[in-house]
C-alpha positions as CSV (number, residue, x, y, z in Angstrom):
1,M,27.9,-116.9,-8.9
2,D,27.3,-116.0,-12.5
3,I,24.7,-118.5,-13.8
4,L,25.1,-117.5,-17.4
5,K,28.9,-118.0,-17.2
6,T,28.5,-121.3,-15.5
7,M,26.0,-122.5,-18.1
8,K,28.6,-121.8,-20.8
9,E,31.6,-123.1,-19.0
10,R,30.3,-126.3,-17.4
11,R,31.7,-129.5,-19.0
12,S,31.0,-133.2,-18.6
13,T,33.7,-134.8,-16.6
14,H,35.2,-138.0,-17.8
15,T,38.1,-138.5,-15.4
16,F,38.1,-137.8,-11.7
17,K,40.6,-137.3,-8.9
18,K,40.4,-139.9,-6.1
19,E,39.3,-137.4,-3.5
20,E,35.6,-137.7,-2.4
21,V,33.4,-134.7,-2.3
22,N,32.3,-133.7,1.2
23,S,28.8,-134.9,1.9
24,E,27.7,-131.4,2.9
25,I,28.8,-130.1,-0.5
26,L,26.9,-133.0,-2.2
27,K,23.8,-132.1,-0.1
28,Q,24.1,-128.5,-1.2
29,I,24.5,-129.5,-4.9
30,F,21.4,-131.6,-4.8
31,T,19.5,-129.0,-2.8
32,Y,20.2,-126.5,-5.6
33,G,19.1,-129.2,-8.0
34,S,15.8,-129.4,-6.2
35,Y,14.8,-125.9,-7.3
36,A,14.1,-127.3,-10.8
37,P,10.6,-126.7,-12.2
38,T,8.3,-129.5,-10.9
39,H,4.7,-130.0,-12.0
40,Y,2.3,-129.8,-9.1
41,M,5.3,-129.6,-6.8
42,T,5.7,-133.3,-6.8
43,E,9.5,-133.1,-6.7
44,A,9.6,-136.6,-8.2
45,W,13.4,-137.1,-8.2
46,K,15.0,-139.5,-5.8
47,I,18.7,-140.3,-5.3
48,K,20.7,-143.4,-4.4
49,L,24.2,-142.2,-3.8
50,Y,26.9,-144.8,-3.9
51,Q,30.3,-143.9,-2.5
52,S,33.2,-145.4,-0.5
53,K,32.5,-149.1,0.1
54,G,28.9,-148.7,-1.1
55,R,30.2,-148.7,-4.6
56,H,31.2,-152.3,-4.5
57,A,27.7,-153.8,-4.5
58,F,26.6,-151.3,-7.1
59,I,29.4,-152.1,-9.4
60,D,28.9,-155.8,-9.0
61,A,25.3,-155.3,-9.9
62,I,26.4,-153.4,-13.1
63,I,28.8,-156.2,-14.1
64,K,26.1,-158.9,-13.6
65,S,23.6,-156.9,-15.6
66,Y,26.1,-156.5,-18.5
67,Q,26.6,-160.3,-18.4
68,R,22.9,-160.9,-18.5
69,I,22.3,-158.6,-21.4
70,G,25.3,-159.9,-23.3
71,M,27.7,-156.9,-23.2
72,I,30.1,-159.1,-21.2
73,K,30.5,-162.8,-21.6
74,G,29.5,-164.9,-18.7
75,D,32.5,-167.2,-18.8
76,D,35.8,-167.5,-17.0
77,D,37.9,-166.9,-20.0
78,P,41.0,-164.9,-19.0
79,K,40.1,-162.2,-21.5
80,T,36.6,-161.8,-20.0
81,L,38.0,-161.7,-16.5
82,R,40.5,-159.0,-17.5
83,M,37.7,-157.0,-19.0
84,I,35.6,-157.3,-15.9
85,D,38.6,-156.2,-13.7
86,S,39.3,-153.3,-16.0
87,M,35.6,-152.2,-15.9
88,K,35.5,-152.5,-12.1
89,D,38.7,-150.5,-11.7
90,F,37.3,-147.8,-14.0
91,L,34.1,-147.6,-12.1
92,M,35.8,-147.7,-8.7
93,A,38.0,-144.7,-9.7
94,I,34.8,-142.6,-9.8
95,P,34.3,-141.3,-6.2
96,H,30.5,-141.1,-6.3
97,H,27.7,-142.6,-8.4
98,A,24.3,-141.0,-8.0
99,L,21.4,-143.0,-9.4
100,I,18.5,-140.6,-10.1
101,Y,15.1,-142.2,-10.3
102,F,11.4,-141.5,-10.0
103,E,8.1,-143.3,-9.5
104,K,6.4,-144.0,-12.8
105,D,2.9,-142.4,-13.3
106,N,0.4,-144.5,-15.3
107,D,-0.9,-141.3,-17.0
108,P,1.4,-140.8,-20.0
109,I,1.2,-137.0,-19.7
110,R,2.1,-137.0,-16.0
111,Y,4.9,-139.4,-16.7
112,E,6.4,-137.0,-19.3
113,E,6.0,-134.1,-16.9
114,E,7.8,-136.0,-14.1
115,Y,10.6,-137.1,-16.5
116,A,11.1,-133.6,-17.7
117,S,11.2,-132.3,-14.2
118,V,13.7,-134.9,-13.1
119,A,15.9,-134.0,-16.2
120,A,15.7,-130.3,-15.1
121,F,16.8,-131.4,-11.5
122,I,19.8,-133.2,-13.0
123,Q,20.9,-130.2,-15.1
124,N,20.4,-127.9,-12.1
125,A,22.6,-130.2,-10.0
126,Q,25.3,-130.3,-12.7
127,L,25.4,-126.4,-12.8
128,A,25.5,-126.2,-9.0
129,A,28.3,-128.8,-8.9
130,W,30.3,-126.8,-11.3
131,E,30.1,-123.8,-8.9
132,Y,31.7,-126.0,-6.2
133,D,34.4,-127.2,-8.7
134,V,32.8,-130.6,-8.8
135,G,32.4,-132.4,-12.1
136,M,29.6,-134.7,-13.2
137,L,28.9,-137.0,-16.1
138,W,25.3,-137.6,-16.9
139,T,25.1,-141.2,-18.1
140,I,22.3,-143.3,-19.7
141,T,23.5,-146.9,-19.7
142,P,21.9,-150.3,-20.7
143,Y,21.8,-151.6,-17.1
144,M,19.3,-148.9,-16.3
145,H,16.7,-150.9,-18.4
146,D,17.4,-154.3,-16.8
147,P,14.6,-155.2,-14.4
148,Q,17.0,-157.6,-12.5
149,F,19.5,-154.8,-12.0
150,L,16.8,-152.6,-10.5
151,A,15.7,-155.4,-8.2
152,S,19.3,-156.0,-7.1
153,I,19.5,-152.4,-5.9
154,G,16.0,-152.5,-4.2
155,L,13.9,-150.9,-6.9
156,N,10.9,-152.3,-8.8
157,S,11.1,-151.9,-12.6
158,D,7.3,-151.9,-12.8
159,T,6.9,-148.8,-10.7
160,T,10.3,-147.1,-11.0
161,K,12.2,-145.4,-13.8
162,I,15.9,-144.7,-13.6
163,A,16.5,-141.3,-15.3
164,A,20.3,-141.3,-15.1
165,V,23.4,-142.2,-13.3
166,L,25.6,-139.3,-12.5
167,Q,29.3,-139.9,-12.1
168,I,30.6,-137.3,-9.6
169,G,34.0,-136.1,-8.4
170,Y,36.6,-133.4,-8.7
171,P,37.8,-133.3,-12.4
172,K,41.3,-134.5,-13.2
173,K,41.0,-132.2,-16.3
174,V,38.4,-130.0,-17.9
175,S,37.4,-130.8,-21.4
176,R,37.8,-128.0,-24.0
177,D,34.9,-125.9,-25.2
178,K,33.6,-127.6,-28.3
179,G,31.2,-124.8,-29.1
180,R,27.6,-125.0,-30.0
181,T,25.6,-124.7,-33.2
182,P,24.3,-121.1,-33.7
183,I,20.8,-121.0,-32.3
184,E,19.6,-119.4,-35.5
185,Q,20.1,-122.9,-37.1
186,K,17.8,-124.4,-34.5
187,M,15.1,-121.8,-34.2
188,E,12.2,-121.1,-36.5
189,I,10.6,-117.7,-35.9
190,I,6.9,-117.5,-37.0
191,K,5.5,-114.0,-37.1
192,E,2.2,-114.7,-38.9
C-alpha cells in the first residue's frame, strides 16, 4: 500500500458494476476509515448500509422526499412516472448506499469538531476502498435535509445530522485525472 499514490490516483466513481462488494471487505474499508482523527475519541460516525433488497425502502424514501421538496412532481403523469422509474433504476444499479451520520452536539464548537471528524472518516474510507479496487462517490443530496426522510429511515432530524451518502461498488470505469491547482496558488506563507 502506497498511501501517497492512492491519494493521487483515487477517483470518484460514477458508474458501478452490478457485483456487490463482499461484506468482509466493506467492514475492512470502514475499519480503516475509523482511524480518522476524532476529538476526545468520540468516533462520532455511524453507518446505515443499504444493499441487496434493503435498497428498495431506502430508494422509495428518496423518491418520496424528492416529491415532497418539489424536485419530482407528485402526480401520475406518464412523464413523471418515467422519471421516477429512471431514477429508481439508476439508484438500484448502485450496489451499496452507505448513509453516514452522527449525533448533533448542542455546543457549536463540538458540533464542528464532530463534523470534521466524520468527514475525515469518509475520506479515509474512500482511500481504503480504492486499495480494494472499490469505488465510492461521496454525495450530498437534498433529501439529507428533509426531516421526514430522516424519520422514514429511523433517524431524528432534531438530534441527527447526515454527513453524506456514499455510493459504493466496483467501478465500471475510472475517471481521468483532472489534475489539481498548484498548491502555491492556495497557500499563503507568512514569515513575519
